[in-house]
C-alpha positions, 0 to 999 in steps of 0.5 A, a space after each residue: 845406799 838404801 833400796 832404790 825406788 823403781 820408776 819403771 820397767 819396759 821390755 823391747 825387741 832386741 833390734 836396733 829399731 827398738 833403741 829409740 823406743 827405749 830412749 823415749 820410754 826412759 826420757 818420759 820416766 825421767 821428765 819429772 825428776 829434773 836430774 842433771 844427768 838425764 842426757 848422759 843417762 839417755 846416751 849410756 842407755 843407747 850404748 848398752 841397748 845397742 850392745 845387747 842387740 849386737 853382742 848378746 843372744 837376745 840379738 842373735 835369736 829370733 824374738 829376742 828381748 831386752 828389759 830396761 829397768 829404771 830406779 831413783 833414790 836420793 839423787 842416784 839414778 840407776 839403770 839396768 839393761 837385761 839381756 839373754 847373755 851369751 852362750 858363747 861366753 862373750 862378756 862385756 869388754 872395756 877395750 884398752 885401745 879406746 879413746 875419745 877419738 876412736 871411731 867405734 867400740 866406745 860404748 863401755 868406755 863412755 859408760 865408765 867415763 860418764 857414770 858414777 858407777 857401773 858393772 855387770 853380772 850374770 843371772 839365770 836368764 842372762 846378764 844385767 849391765 847397769 850404771 848409776 848417775 849421781 845428781 852431783 
């Protein structure tokens, strides 16, 4: 795939109260795209930002931050959620016992089920968890 075109990037506090702000920002970025999976993008963004707050050092440290980057190219929407990672070695974990009926722990399961592709990788500043949604 050719390089994605950055639509925007925002940094938010690593607090649950910042999740609606992140959603509004991405929703506003995507308004003009008319992408068929905008609702899925907002749901998956919510899951990943919530995971960052709950499970990364960004959410455990006072003043922690999370960065969201949104790009689009040739019908593919790509969203990165960047946090401080985990000094304790916690990594994104797709639980094996999750199903549509599960009461919790479905965040990464939803990402896997709804996205065209997803993954994560470590960077010097922490961790990036990303997903893509194709327009088909």
